C-alpha positions in Angstrom: -25.4 55.7 -132.8 -23.8 59.0 -133.7 -21.0 60.7 -131.8 -23.3 63.0 -129.8 -25.4 60.0 -128.7 -22.3 58.1 -127.7 -20.9 61.1 -125.8 -24.2 61.6 -124.0 -24.4 58.0 -123.0 -20.8 58.2 -121.7 -21.7 61.3 -119.7 -24.7 59.5 -118.1 -22.4 56.7 -117.0 -19.9 59.1 -115.6 -22.6 61.0 -113.8 -23.9 57.7 -112.3 -20.3 57.0 -111.1 -20.2 60.4 -109.6 -23.5 59.9 -107.8 -22.2 56.6 -106.4 -18.7 57.8 -105.5 -17.8 57.2 -101.9 -14.4 59.0 -101.7 -13.3 62.5 -102.7 -10.9 61.0 -105.2 -13.6 59.1 -107.0 -15.8 62.2 -107.1 -12.9 64.3 -108.5 -12.1 61.7 -111.1 -15.7 61.4 -112.2 -16.1 65.2 -112.3 -13.0 65.6 -114.5 -14.1 62.9 -116.9 -17.5 64.5 -117.2 -15.8 67.9 -118.0 -13.8 66.2 -120.8 -17.0 64.5 -122.2 -18.9 67.8 -122.1 -16.1 69.5 -124.0 -16.2 66.8 -126.7 -20.0 67.2 -126.8 -19.5 70.9 -127.5 -17.2 70.1 -130.4 -19.8 67.7 -131.8 -22.4 70.5 -131.6 -20.2 72.5 -134.0 -20.7 69.7 -136.6 -24.4 69.7 -136.0 -25.3 73.3 -135.1 -28.3 73.9 -132.9 -31.7 74.6 -134.4 -34.9 75.7 -132.6 -37.5 73.1 -131.6 -40.9 73.5 -130.1 -42.3 70.9 -127.8 -45.9 70.8 -126.3 -46.7 68.8 -123.2 -50.2 68.0 -122.1 -49.4 67.3 -118.5 -47.1 69.2 -116.1 -45.1 66.1 -115.1 -43.9 65.4 -118.6 -43.0 69.0 -119.1 -41.0 69.1 -115.9 -39.2 65.9 -116.9 -38.3 67.3 -120.3 -37.0 70.5 -118.7 -34.9 68.6 -116.3 -33.5 66.3 -119.0 -32.7 69.2 -121.3 -30.9 71.1 -118.5 -29.0 67.9 -117.6 -27.5 68.0 -121.1 -26.6 71.6 -120.7 -29.4 73.2 -122.7 -31.5 76.2 -121.7 -35.2 75.5 -122.4 -37.3 78.6 -122.8 -40.8 79.9 -123.7 -41.4 82.9 -125.8 -43.5 85.7 -124.3 -47.1 84.9 -125.1 -46.6 81.2 -125.6 -48.7 78.7 -123.5 -47.2 77.3 -120.4 -47.4 73.8 -122.0 -44.9 75.0 -124.7 -41.1 74.5 -124.3 -38.6 75.8 -126.8 -35.1 74.4 -127.2 -32.1 75.2 -129.3 -30.2 72.0 -129.8 -28.5 69.9 -132.5 -31.1 68.1 -134.6 -29.3 64.8 -134.5 -29.0 64.9 -130.7 -32.7 65.7 -130.2 -33.8 62.9 -132.5 -31.3 60.2 -131.5 -30.8 60.9 -127.9 -32.9 63.5 -126.1 -36.3 62.7 -127.4 -36.0 58.9 -127.2 -34.6 59.1 -123.7 -37.5 61.5 -122.7 -40.1 59.1 -124.1 -38.7 56.2 -122.2 -38.5 58.1 -118.9 -41.9 59.7 -119.4 -43.5 56.3 -119.9 -42.0 55.1 -116.7 -42.9 58.3 -114.8 -46.6 58.2 -116.0 -46.9 54.5 -115.1 -45.6 55.3 -111.6 -47.7 58.4 -111.0 -50.8 56.5 -112.3 -50.1 53.7 -109.9 -49.7 56.1 -107.0 -52.9 58.0 -107.9 -54.9 54.8 -108.2 -53.6 53.5 -104.8 -54.4 56.8 -103.0 -57.8 57.2 -104.7 -58.9 53.7 -104.0 -57.8 53.9 -100.3 -59.1 57.4 -99.6 -61.9 58.3 -102.0 -63.6 55.2 -103.4 -62.4 51.6 -104.1 -64.1 51.5 -107.5 -61.6 53.0 -110.1 -63.4 51.6 -113.1 -64.0 53.9 -116.1 -67.5 55.5 -116.5 -69.8 53.2 -118.4 -70.7 54.0 -121.9 -74.4 54.5 -122.7 -76.3 55.3 -125.9 -77.2 58.9 -126.4 -80.9 59.7 -125.8 -82.9 59.9 -129.0 -83.8 63.3 -130.2 -87.4 64.2 -130.5 -88.5 65.3 -134.0 -89.3 69.0 -134.2 -92.4 68.6 -136.4 -95.9 69.5 -135.2 
């Protein structure tokens, strides 16, 4: 694991501590630790300068997850004028994207899709129709020959 990945992991743990902090002192300590880790992460970015990446997402939930995750790490995702809504551009260090951001996104996305599918199936079977089986596959009708 490279330095950026280690720093990002440390930042996640600190943010978890901050979220679970019950006293002002714990929150301040976690916030200060997060600031130090973010500063180290900025230094690491100098060793692996940001490059432009283009990501395309087929469903809005995956796109929203990726946007939130990128922003959580302090990046500013964007879309160039004229690009499709499914496109997300990001300037980030290549090592960080390949070793941390994308693998974490894939793991979270898989969990999110499984959860959303389960919720949709439950609602559809309860409200619309209990049979959620796929459409059956049938042979295509034979074409009539065009000869006279």
